[in-house]
KEPALUM-532936 format. One record per residue (C-alpha): residue number from 1; z, y, x negated; residue in three letters. Coordinates in steps of 0.001 Angstrom, whole numbers, always signed. Layout:
<pts>
- i  zz  yy  xx  aa
- NUM  Z  Y  X  ALA .
...
</pts>
This chain:
<pts>
- i  zz  yy  xx  aa
- 1  +82182  +96873  -86769  UNK .
- 2  +79734  +99044  -88058  UNK .
- 3  +79490  +100429  -91933  UNK .
- 4  +82306  +103173  -93093  UNK .
- 5  +81328  +106693  -94183  UNK .
- 6  +82402  +108298  -96914  UNK .
- 7  +85291  +110913  -96863  UNK .
- 8  +86214  +111335  -100415  UNK .
- 9  +85860  +115043  -101647  UNK .
- 10  +84209  +113921  -105037  UNK .
- 11  +80804  +112847  -105412  UNK .
- 12  +79837  +110149  -106926  UNK .
- 13  +77938  +109930  -109851  UNK .
- 14  +74657  +107553  -110143  UNK .
- 15  +76866  +104849  -112376  UNK .
- 16  +80167  +105877  -110328  UNK .
- 17  +82593  +108316  -110244  UNK .
- 18  +81844  +111467  -112703  UNK .
- 19  +84022  +111980  -116139  UNK .
- 20  +86001  +114688  -114868  UNK .
- 21  +87517  +112349  -111721  UNK .
- 22  +88077  +109219  -113864  UNK .
- 23  +90109  +111116  -116149  UNK .
- 24  +92032  +111773  -113212  UNK .
- 25  +92395  +108672  -111925  UNK .
- 26  +93565  +107519  -115284  UNK .
- 27  +96280  +110153  -115727  UNK .
- 28  +97466  +108777  -112069  UNK .
- 29  +98079  +105303  -112943  UNK .
- 30  +99455  +106441  -116206  UNK .
- 31  +101835  +108734  -114314  UNK .
- 32  +102781  +105592  -111888  UNK .
- 33  +103200  +103848  -115060  UNK .
- 34  +105698  +106188  -116381  UNK .
- 35  +107179  +106265  -112774  UNK .
- 36  +107567  +102324  -113015  UNK .
- 37  +109317  +102564  -116728  UNK .
- 38  +111696  +104938  -114932  UNK .
- 39  +112585  +103164  -111984  UNK .
- 40  +113451  +99993  -114609  UNK .
- 41  +115728  +102432  -116933  UNK .
- 42  +117677  +103865  -114117  UNK .
- 43  +118016  +101356  -111042  UNK .
- 44  +121356  +99862  -113081  UNK .
- 45  +123031  +103465  -113088  UNK .
- 46  +123382  +104372  -109203  UNK .
- 47  +126410  +104553  -107131  UNK .
- 48  +126701  +102847  -103544  UNK .
- 49  +125717  +105229  -100872  UNK .
- 50  +127904  +105999  -98054  UNK .
- 51  +126128  +103826  -95165  UNK .
- 52  +124951  +101007  -97602  UNK .
- 53  +127948  +98445  -96941  UNK .
- 54  +127101  +98392  -93477  UNK .
- 55  +123342  +98214  -93653  UNK .
- 56  +123809  +95003  -96051  UNK .
- 57  +126124  +93212  -93688  UNK .
- 58  +123391  +94191  -91023  UNK .
- 59  +121475  +92574  -92931  UNK .
- 60  +123502  +89214  -93913  UNK .
- 61  +123680  +89225  -89782  UNK .
- 62  +119900  +89175  -89240  UNK .
- 63  +119389  +86237  -91770  UNK .
- 64  +122678  +84298  -90047  UNK .
- 65  +120446  +85112  -87001  UNK .
- 66  +116548  +83209  -88281  UNK .
- 67  +119220  +80910  -90120  UNK .
- 68  +121079  +79313  -87298  UNK .
- 69  +117842  +79281  -84867  UNK .
- 70  +118217  +82558  -83173  UNK .
- 71  +121254  +81167  -82253  UNK .
- 72  +123701  +83761  -84120  UNK .
- 73  +123106  +87111  -82847  UNK .
- 74  +126241  +88572  -84209  UNK .
- 75  +124091  +91374  -85563  UNK .
- 76  +123062  +92462  -82208  UNK .
- 77  +126949  +93626  -81766  UNK .
- 78  +127642  +95225  -85405  UNK .
- 79  +128502  +98622  -84707  UNK .
- 80  +125221  +100762  -83860  UNK .
- 81  +123141  +99025  -86904  UNK .
- 82  +120830  +96936  -84159  UNK .
- 83  +119687  +100737  -82904  UNK .
- 84  +118036  +100154  -86739  UNK .
- 85  +115040  +98005  -87988  UNK .
- 86  +116479  +96074  -90702  UNK .
- 87  +113346  +95533  -92885  UNK .
- 88  +115360  +96759  -95822  UNK .
- 89  +118458  +95078  -95231  UNK .
- 90  +116381  +91737  -94139  UNK .
- 91  +114413  +92032  -97424  UNK .
- 92  +117449  +92452  -99650  UNK .
- 93  +119917  +90051  -98175  UNK .
- 94  +117518  +86892  -98361  UNK .
- 95  +116859  +88349  -102090  UNK .
- 96  +120778  +88171  -102693  UNK .
- 97  +120373  +84801  -102188  UNK .
- 98  +117539  +84073  -104657  UNK .
- 99  +118189  +86763  -107830  UNK .
- 100  +121646  +86379  -109443  UNK .
- 101  +121928  +89897  -110075  UNK .
- 102  +124443  +92782  -108576  UNK .
- 103  +123656  +93029  -105228  UNK .
- 104  +124170  +96980  -104928  UNK .
- 105  +121654  +96831  -108201  UNK .
- 106  +119054  +94907  -106594  UNK .
- 107  +119428  +97300  -103308  UNK .
- 108  +118538  +99949  -105796  UNK .
- 109  +115649  +98320  -107352  UNK .
- 110  +114518  +97309  -103992  UNK .
- 111  +114526  +100287  -102682  UNK .
- 112  +113297  +102472  -105773  UNK .
- 113  +110014  +99970  -105905  UNK .
- 114  +109736  +100802  -102097  UNK .
- 115  +109732  +104946  -103479  UNK .
- 116  +106707  +103954  -106221  UNK .
- 117  +104845  +102400  -103354  UNK .
- 118  +105390  +105586  -101658  UNK .
- 119  +104016  +107376  -104615  UNK .
- 120  +100677  +105535  -104534  UNK .
- 121  +100060  +105740  -101149  UNK .
- 122  +100214  +109514  -100825  UNK .
- 123  +98011  +109558  -104160  UNK .
- 124  +95524  +107389  -102743  UNK .
- 125  +96085  +109804  -99304  UNK .
- 126  +94987  +112935  -101107  UNK .
- 127  +92387  +111343  -103056  UNK .
- 128  +90483  +110263  -99772  UNK .
- 129  +91047  +114012  -98480  UNK .
- 130  +90142  +115669  -100981  UNK .
- 131  +89064  +113848  -104353  UNK .
- 132  +90854  +112655  -107486  UNK .
- 133  +92200  +115723  -108817  UNK .
- 134  +94136  +116801  -105601  UNK .
- 135  +95734  +113169  -105826  UNK .
- 136  +96739  +113477  -109119  UNK .
- 137  +98269  +116398  -107906  UNK .
- 138  +99819  +115458  -104756  UNK .
- 139  +101263  +112295  -107063  UNK .
- 140  +102942  +114529  -109358  UNK .
- 141  +104425  +117235  -107061  UNK .
- 142  +106127  +114275  -105151  UNK .
- 143  +106911  +112774  -108808  UNK .
- 144  +108638  +115894  -109767  UNK .
- 145  +110480  +115873  -106749  UNK .
- 146  +114070  +115531  -106871  UNK .
- 147  +114435  +114392  -103293  UNK .
- 148  +112165  +111624  -103517  UNK .
- 149  +112145  +110532  -107394  UNK .
- 150  +115951  +110317  -107559  UNK .
- 151  +116876  +109422  -103948  UNK .
- 152  +114518  +106861  -103797  UNK .
- 153  +117427  +104467  -106023  UNK .
- 154  +119878  +104909  -103393  UNK .
- 155  +118136  +106082  -100085  UNK .
- 156  +117745  +102703  -98613  UNK .
- 157  +116704  +103706  -95077  UNK .
- 158  +114880  +106883  -95768  UNK .
- 159  +112664  +106655  -98694  UNK .
- 160  +111501  +103004  -97145  UNK .
- 161  +110820  +104578  -93862  UNK .
- 162  +108965  +107422  -95766  UNK .
- 163  +106748  +104930  -97372  UNK .
- 164  +105963  +103148  -94513  UNK .
- 165  +104869  +106349  -92596  UNK .
- 166  +102795  +107698  -95359  UNK .
- 167  +100777  +104081  -95263  UNK .
- 168  +100428  +104553  -91748  UNK .
- 169  +99183  +108145  -91963  UNK .
- 170  +96667  +106766  -94524  UNK .
- 171  +94904  +104223  -92586  UNK .
- 172  +95075  +106368  -89431  UNK .
- 173  +93324  +108817  -91639  UNK .
- 174  +91052  +106397  -92390  UNK .
- 175  +90461  +105445  -89055  UNK .
- 176  +89622  +108506  -87744  UNK .
- 177  +87270  +109681  -90390  UNK .
- 178  +84950  +106666  -89852  UNK .
- 179  +84791  +106856  -85495  UNK .
- 180  +83290  +106142  -84125  UNK .
- 181  +83064  +103236  -86111  UNK .
- 182  +85776  +101331  -87744  UNK .
- 183  +87303  +98739  -90426  UNK .
- 184  +88921  +95429  -90368  UNK .
- 185  +90873  +96475  -93530  UNK .
- 186  +92209  +100363  -91564  UNK .
- 187  +92966  +97537  -88165  UNK .
- 188  +94892  +95314  -90540  UNK .
- 189  +96378  +97864  -92663  UNK .
- 190  +97480  +100251  -89131  UNK .
- 191  +99587  +97303  -88094  UNK .
- 192  +101554  +96121  -91015  UNK .
- 193  +101839  +99722  -91505  UNK .
- 194  +103153  +101077  -88279  UNK .
- 195  +105308  +97818  -87690  UNK .
- 196  +106890  +98363  -90701  UNK .
- 197  +107646  +101591  -89891  UNK .
- 198  +109151  +100281  -86749  UNK .
- 199  +110928  +97744  -88640  UNK .
- 200  +112905  +100761  -89989  UNK .
- 201  +113540  +102920  -87418  UNK .
- 202  +112197  +103803  -84010  UNK .
- 203  +111165  +107504  -85520  UNK .
- 204  +107786  +105354  -86492  UNK .
- 205  +106729  +106847  -82637  UNK .
- 206  +105658  +109785  -84649  UNK .
- 207  +103330  +107507  -86432  UNK .
- 208  +102220  +106365  -83184  UNK .
- 209  +101611  +110205  -82130  UNK .
- 210  +99344  +111297  -85002  UNK .
- 211  +97113  +108273  -84410  UNK .
- 212  +96746  +108911  -80689  UNK .
- 213  +96115  +112209  -81383  UNK .
- 214  +93550  +111641  -84434  UNK .
- 215  +91476  +109136  -81886  UNK .
- 216  +92087  +111700  -78859  UNK .
- 217  +89939  +114604  -80977  UNK .
- 218  +87757  +112042  -82750  UNK .
- 219  +86307  +110985  -79510  UNK .
- 220  +86043  +114386  -78184  UNK .
- 221  +84151  +115376  -81316  UNK .
- 222  +81950  +112465  -81233  UNK .
- 223  +80671  +112877  -77481  UNK .
- 224  +78601  +114805  -76184  UNK .
- 225  +79946  +114919  -72784  UNK .
- 226  +83224  +113328  -70611  UNK .
- 227  +81364  +110099  -69979  UNK .
- 228  +80513  +109505  -73999  UNK .
- 229  +83719  +111068  -74883  UNK .
- 230  +85440  +108493  -72593  UNK .
- 231  +83060  +105669  -74129  UNK .
- 232  +84033  +106497  -77848  UNK .
- 233  +88233  +106660  -76571  UNK .
- 234  +87501  +103294  -75306  UNK .
- 235  +86307  +101547  -77810  UNK .
- 236  +88613  +103257  -80393  UNK .
- 237  +91212  +101673  -77646  UNK .
- 238  +90021  +97815  -77871  UNK .
- 239  +89349  +98346  -81653  UNK .
- 240  +92971  +99472  -81629  UNK .
- 241  +94820  +96727  -79826  UNK .
- 242  +94761  +93924  -82614  UNK .
- 243  +96633  +96626  -84610  UNK .
- 244  +98915  +97022  -82036  UNK .
- 245  +100084  +93117  -81698  UNK .
- 246  +100254  +93114  -85258  UNK .
- 247  +102520  +96154  -85129  UNK .
- 248  +104691  +94580  -82295  UNK .
- 249  +105121  +90918  -83920  UNK .
- 250  +106346  +92516  -87164  UNK .
- 251  +108637  +94928  -85260  UNK .
- 252  +109912  +92082  -83643  UNK .
- 253  +110481  +90095  -86690  UNK .
- 254  +112379  +92573  -88595  UNK .
- 255  +114065  +94597  -85307  UNK .
- 256  +114678  +91564  -83078  UNK .
- 257  +116856  +93465  -80835  UNK .
- 258  +114052  +95707  -79883  UNK .
- 259  +111974  +93041  -78187  UNK .
- 260  +115051  +90942  -76416  UNK .
- 261  +114619  +93360  -73725  UNK .
- 262  +111770  +95651  -72310  UNK .
- 263  +113915  +98390  -72150  UNK .
- 264  +115679  +98165  -75832  UNK .
- 265  +112900  +100367  -77707  UNK .
- 266  +113286  +103339  -74629  UNK .
- 267  +117360  +103124  -75206  UNK .
- 268  +116721  +103421  -78713  UNK .
- 269  +114826  +106330  -78569  UNK .
- 270  +117147  +108200  -75892  UNK .
- 271  +119982  +107304  -77885  UNK .
- 272  +118580  +108812  -81327  UNK .
- 273  +117443  +111800  -79293  UNK .
- 274  +120959  +112639  -78607  UNK .
- 275  +122948  +111515  -80852  UNK .
- 276  +126252  +112732  -81840  UNK .
- 277  +128283  +112524  -84762  UNK .
- 278  +131415  +114305  -85612  UNK .
- 279  +130052  +115428  -89600  UNK .
- 280  +129732  +118173  -91527  UNK .
- 281  +127392  +120078  -93216  UNK .
- 282  +127076  +123163  -95103  UNK .
- 283  +124523  +126479  -95150  UNK .
- 284  +124244  +128606  -97409  UNK .
- 285  +128277  +129004  -97908  UNK .
- 286  +129043  +128280  -94128  UNK .
- 287  +130784  +125075  -93116  UNK .
- 288  +129781  +123705  -89829  UNK .
- 289  +129606  +120954  -87369  UNK .
- 290  +125909  +119245  -87468  UNK .
- 291  +125643  +119452  -83621  UNK .
- 292  +125608  +123559  -84306  UNK .
- 293  +123513  +124051  -87581  UNK .
- 294  +120525  +126255  -86550  UNK .
- 295  +116827  +125248  -85919  UNK .
- 296  +116385  +126960  -89546  UNK .
- 297  +118241  +124057  -91114  UNK .
- 298  +115633  +121844  -92291  UNK .
- 299  +112962  +124166  -93079  UNK .
- 300  +115824  +126031  -95061  UNK .
- 301  +116518  +123115  -97153  UNK .
- 302  +113188  +122162  -98032  UNK .
- 303  +112263  +126010  -99465  UNK .
- 304  +115189  +125539  -101579  UNK .
- 305  +114613  +121739  -102645  UNK .
- 306  +111380  +121033  -103169  UNK .
- 307  +110130  +122560  -106776  UNK .
- 308  +108514  +125928  -107023  UNK .
- 309  +105059  +124402  -107966  UNK .
- 310  +105326  +122218  -104619  UNK .
- 311  +105854  +125287  -102571  UNK .
- 312  +103353  +126894  -104042  UNK .
- 313  +100811  +124541  -103199  UNK .
- 314  +101694  +124232  -99441  UNK .
- 315  +101363  +128126  -99523  UNK .
- 316  +98194  +128244  -100903  UNK .
- 317  +97142  +125172  -98401  UNK .
- 318  +98012  +127186  -95516  UNK .
- 319  +95660  +129748  -96563  UNK .
- 320  +92688  +128087  -97303  UNK .
- 321  +93350  +126510  -93592  UNK .
- 322  +93371  +129758  -92141  UNK .
- 323  +90389  +130904  -94529  UNK .
- 324  +88589  +127752  -92901  UNK .
- 325  +89205  +128188  -89358  UNK .
- 326  +86203  +130364  -88639  UNK .
- 327  +84041  +127355  -89990  UNK .
- 328  +86189  +125133  -87716  UNK .
- 329  +85296  +126743  -84678  UNK .
- 330  +81885  +127577  -85743  UNK .
- 331  +80177  +124306  -87310  UNK .
- 332  +80653  +120945  -86749  UNK .
- 333  +81154  +119802  -89817  UNK .
- 334  +84074  +122575  -89923  UNK .
- 335  +85147  +120350  -86795  UNK .
- 336  +84344  +116896  -88617  UNK .
- 337  +86451  +118147  -92078  UNK .
- 338  +89568  +119280  -89495  UNK .
- 339  +89672  +115531  -88231  UNK .
- 340  +90143  +114033  -91324  UNK .
- 341  +93327  +116787  -92090  UNK .
- 342  +94915  +116352  -88393  UNK .
- 343  +96653  +113165  -89184  UNK .
- 344  +98394  +114698  -92183  UNK .
- 345  +98695  +118623  -90997  UNK .
- 346  +100962  +116839  -88110  UNK .
- 347  +102790  +114640  -89842  UNK .
- 348  +103803  +117880  -92369  UNK .
- 349  +104265  +120204  -89875  UNK .
- 350  +105134  +118569  -86204  UNK .
- 351  +108357  +117311  -87130  UNK .
- 352  +109415  +120734  -89052  UNK .
- 353  +108003  +122592  -85641  UNK .
- 354  +110107  +120378  -83666  UNK .
- 355  +113466  +121289  -85486  UNK .
- 356  +112736  +124789  -85166  UNK .
- 357  +112132  +124535  -81604  UNK .
- 358  +114878  +121724  -80709  UNK .
- 359  +117446  +122530  -83381  UNK .
- 360  +118822  +118810  -83377  UNK .
- 361  +121980  +117459  -85264  UNK .
- 362  +121187  +117375  -88576  UNK .
- 363  +123232  +117207  -92149  UNK .
- 364  +122606  +115921  -95585  UNK .
- 365  +119744  +118448  -95663  UNK .
- 366  +116457  +116758  -95851  UNK .
- 367  +117246  +113574  -95814  UNK .
- 368  +116646  +112346  -92210  UNK .
- 369  +113227  +113899  -92686  UNK .
- 370  +112024  +112557  -96360  UNK .
- 371  +109044  +111056  -94271  UNK .
- 372  +108022  +114431  -94670  UNK .
- 373  +107864  +114740  -98140  UNK .
- 374  +104794  +112710  -98659  UNK .
- 375  +102173  +114639  -96037  UNK .
- 376  +103770  +117931  -97686  UNK .
- 377  +102944  +116330  -101232  UNK .
- 378  +99461  +115877  -99937  UNK .
- 379  +99299  +119238  -98327  UNK .
- 380  +100275  +120901  -101393  UNK .
- 381  +98219  +118676  -104041  UNK .
- 382  +95185  +119752  -102202  UNK .
- 383  +96068  +123252  -101807  UNK .
- 384  +96232  +123431  -105872  UNK .
- 385  +93312  +122179  -106108  UNK .
- 386  +91768  +124309  -103423  UNK .
- 387  +92832  +127619  -105485  UNK .
- 388  +91446  +125876  -108712  UNK .
- 389  +87933  +125600  -107184  UNK .
- 390  +88128  +128808  -105185  UNK .
- 391  +89124  +130649  -109063  UNK .
- 392  +86310  +129328  -110909  UNK .
- 393  +84600  +132883  -110937  UNK .
- 394  +88021  +133828  -112849  UNK .
- 395  +87661  +131143  -115656  UNK .
- 396  +90575  +133423  -117946  UNK .
- 397  +92549  +133728  -115219  UNK .
- 398  +92397  +130257  -113667  UNK .
- 399  +93376  +129035  -117366  UNK .
- 400  +96402  +131175  -117588  UNK .
- 401  +97346  +129674  -113875  UNK .
- 402  +96785  +126603  -114888  UNK .
- 403  +99299  +127422  -117960  UNK .
- 404  +101757  +128685  -115506  UNK .
- 405  +101770  +125321  -113620  UNK .
- 406  +102227  +123463  -116931  UNK .
- 407  +105185  +125355  -117467  UNK .
- 408  +106726  +124916  -114202  UNK .
- 409  +106236  +121562  -114080  UNK .
- 410  +107621  +120886  -117764  UNK .
- 411  +110733  +122876  -116419  UNK .
- 412  +111356  +120870  -113627  UNK .
- 413  +110924  +117889  -115476  UNK .
- 414  +113797  +119041  -117851  UNK .
- 415  +115881  +119773  -115114  UNK .
- 416  +115679  +115982  -113578  UNK .
- 417  +116327  +115088  -117316  UNK .
- 418  +119063  +117326  -117183  UNK .
- 419  +120838  +115879  -113751  UNK .
- 420  +120031  +112063  -114907  UNK .
- 421  +120827  +110001  -112616  UNK .
- 422  +121469  +112452  -109788  UNK .
- 423  +118253  +114022  -109773  UNK .
- 424  +118336  +113826  -105595  UNK .
- 425  +120346  +116617  -105838  UNK .
- 426  +117781  +118972  -107474  UNK .
- 427  +117089  +122859  -106155  UNK .
- 428  +114470  +125291  -107155  UNK .
- 429  +115159  +128567  -108921  UNK .
- 430  +114913  +130579  -106008  UNK .
- 431  +118832  +130222  -105745  UNK .
- 432  +119630  +129172  -109139  UNK .
- 433  +119221  +125189  -109193  UNK .
- 434  +122444  +123172  -108375  UNK .
- 435  +124568  +125962  -110419  UNK .
- 436  +123834  +128489  -107305  UNK .
- 437  +123849  +125725  -104755  UNK .
- 438  +127846  +125210  -105564  UNK .
- 439  +129615  +125559  -103118  UNK .
- 440  +126614  +127226  -100690  UNK .
- 441  +124927  +123606  -99804  UNK .
- 442  +124900  +119828  -99950  UNK .
- 443  +125069  +118366  -103351  UNK .
- 444  +126112  +114702  -104171  UNK .
- 445  +126519  +113834  -100499  UNK .
- 446  +125950  +109646  -101201  UNK .
- 447  +128780  +109555  -103759  UNK .
- 448  +126499  +108179  -106451  UNK .
- 449  +128907  +110159  -108707  UNK .
- 450  +131342  +107617  -108000  UNK .
- 451  +130673  +104813  -110016  UNK .
- 452  +130213  +106736  -113661  UNK .
- 453  +133918  +108380  -112230  UNK .
- 454  +135405  +105064  -111623  UNK .
- 455  +133991  +104304  -115230  UNK .
- 456  +136379  +106869  -116538  UNK .
- 457  +139301  +105491  -114852  UNK .
- 458  +138820  +102182  -115983  UNK .
- 459  +138664  +103690  -119752  UNK .
- 460  +141671  +105580  -119192  UNK .
- 461  +143791  +102792  -117840  UNK .
- 462  +143029  +100208  -120084  UNK .
- 463  +143503  +102906  -123373  UNK .
- 464  +146907  +102695  -121962  UNK .
- 465  +147468  +99251  -122627  UNK .
- 466  +148346  +96157  -120209  UNK .
- 467  +149928  +97323  -116857  UNK .
- 468  +153344  +96160  -115580  UNK .
- 469  +151303  +95826  -112149  UNK .
- 470  +148123  +96771  -110173  UNK .
- 471  +147080  +100276  -109372  UNK .
- 472  +146216  +101663  -106387  UNK .
- 473  +143437  +103986  -106108  UNK .
- 474  +142624  +106464  -103094  UNK .
- 475  +138751  +106693  -102696  UNK .
- 476  +137139  +109659  -100364  UNK .
- 477  +134358  +107758  -99487  UNK .
- 478  +133988  +103993  -98164  UNK .
- 479  +136034  +101614  -100257  UNK .
- 480  +133545  +99823  -101560  UNK .
- 481  +132218  +102436  -103438  UNK .
- 482  +135076  +102419  -105783  UNK .
- 483  +136473  +99013  -105859  UNK .
- 484  +132645  +97710  -106624  UNK .
- 485  +132883  +99560  -110007  UNK .
- 486  +136968  +99077  -110610  UNK .
- 487  +138241  +96872  -113445  UNK .
- 488  +140697  +93963  -112130  UNK .
- 489  +144533  +95131  -111936  UNK .
- 490  +142833  +98396  -110043  UNK .
- 491  +142668  +97831  -106185  UNK .
- 492  +141753  +100396  -103586  UNK .
- 493  +143909  +101741  -100903  UNK .
- 494  +143252  +103580  -97495  UNK .
- 495  +146869  +104977  -97556  UNK .
- 496  +146186  +108113  -99775  UNK .
- 497  +149985  +109086  -100303  UNK .
- 498  +150828  +105926  -101795  UNK .
- 499  +148030  +105953  -104312  UNK .
- 500  +148208  +106264  -107708  UNK .
- 501  +145274  +107388  -108782  UNK .
- 502  +142192  +109042  -106642  UNK .
- 503  +138075  +109214  -107004  UNK .
- 504  +136205  +111874  -105166  UNK .
- 505  +133303  +113290  -105258  UNK .
- 506  +133356  +117490  -104815  UNK .
- 507  +131087  +117373  -101881  UNK .
- 508  +132727  +119050  -98934  UNK .
- 509  +135732  +119699  -100961  UNK .
- 510  +137233  +116163  -100559  UNK .
- 511  +138121  +116885  -104485  UNK .
- 512  +140872  +119019  -103062  UNK .
- 513  +142024  +116541  -100484  UNK .
- 514  +145147  +115624  -102560  UNK .
- 515  +146926  +116484  -105494  UNK .
- 516  +147461  +114774  -108630  UNK .
- 517  +146264  +115656  -113057  UNK .
- 518  +142670  +115953  -113392  UNK .
- 519  +142362  +113225  -116025  UNK .
- 520  +138372  +112892  -115937  UNK .
- 521  +135412  +114779  -114445  UNK .
- 522  +131502  +114171  -114260  UNK .
- 523  +129049  +116947  -114036  UNK .
- 524  +125485  +118204  -114332  UNK .
- 525  +124420  +121778  -115397  UNK .
- 526  +127982  +122769  -115064  UNK .
- 527  +128943  +121852  -111296  UNK .
- 528  +131205  +119097  -111453  UNK .
- 529  +130066  +116096  -109014  UNK .
- 530  +133346  +113597  -109014  UNK .
- 531  +136886  +113974  -110612  UNK .
- 532  +139446  +111198  -110874  UNK .
- 533  +143015  +112398  -110345  UNK .
- 534  +146194  +110706  -111931  UNK .
- 535  +149016  +111020  -109219  UNK .
- 536  +151928  +108720  -110362  UNK .
- 537  +153970  +111554  -111433  UNK .
- 538  +154202  +112856  -107953  UNK .
- 539  +156984  +112565  -105774  UNK .
- 540  +158086  +113635  -102224  UNK .
- 541  +155994  +116209  -100585  UNK .
- 542  +153257  +116580  -102966  UNK .
- 543  +152073  +113083  -102459  UNK .
- 544  +151028  +113913  -98701  UNK .
- 545  +147353  +114308  -98568  UNK .
- 546  +145437  +117224  -97025  UNK .
- 547  +142627  +115925  -94279  UNK .
- 548  +139396  +117100  -95447  UNK .
- 549  +136257  +117783  -93081  UNK .
</pts>
């Protein structure tokens, strides 16, 4: 093992960092602290997501597997959850036994903690590649993106996976940048990050692909002929063996099914390559089956969901990359810089290219590709900082541009505050925000607004005084998404026809599935997210439900 080489974009001063980058680092720490305060303020305000109950049951079954000395294998027959790693759910189910709090709030706090860790990884990765100011900008872009800062509470599979992937990317970048040398800390970081990523989803194979491409490119650049290149490659592979062993051990612990048989990992990958659900999504007002979405589905949702400043940063980075191509082709220094950026470029754009070409089944907007957001934020932060440096010759225009960017950030923060605690439904101004997305794009697909809707029903029934009987409530979601928040005297029924009350998000028009007087609404920006209906006065055919999509 040899000494590392420096890859940061900011040159060190005699006594350490120069003053300006030091302030950027302090601002980043302050922003992270503010996000931490936001998490503590918000984690108890969120409803239960559609998949959360089965995921938590899976976690409990994994606890039973280990608690029984590997004898209880019910986890490996439970629905299709065995095809996923259980890292998050195993931790949550273990903490459930130790922490005296509502289990769903506990899960949301834990998930948000992963989200904060993902912000840290994004900041460090951008710092590594482009310096302190680019790191701060990347951190800011991801923090003001509702698909991250709002989703991190309830997307308990997607955000933790994205976090492990950005940390795998960080250590991949460090490892590739120091070839043909390496650091033990990078190998440990790679093993932990990739092992934990596989401990959540088999999609962690992307991280292995990025690492492989970076190592191959590094071996090619650091050799002068085939023999020397193969020698560099061989040393890199040998160096990575301990990291691979560590990753495999962690994957096996958090996803034991994957190592019970030599073919299970391949089975998971092939299963997900043609996974099929009878689900619907909406694209610009057109409702369609998830298997019929166009290849542009993910790209379109990114273009309308990412904040305007985020998209501007990515566009500027792409322009900067095009400008740098001649240097990459002509000089060794240019190729070295390109190598450092290769893992991030692959992570940001390869999955997107895959969806454009393969048009896989997709739904819930960008949820399944949340792991794209951190590398895209790194690209966007570097793009904004690169443009700032390039514009140094026009100081007045640069200050005007900075003021405009500050206004965009302020406007985005105001938008998120108005949507709170449903920041994850935010859309940008290109389609008119949440108001422009109503009826055209997916909104509260996780039913987050059902928790306050249940509170409205509780208050409504309580105001009527003591009830003569238990009232039944139909929920257009998983039963637990309503029952977890309903007061005594209200119980969920699966028979919508006999239900006294009805709770429903407006997602996919489910709120019109039954009749009844609307007695409560949850709305943001003038858009209704959930409704409560009183159906007690209905008789005969008026009680028959319409089966929603």
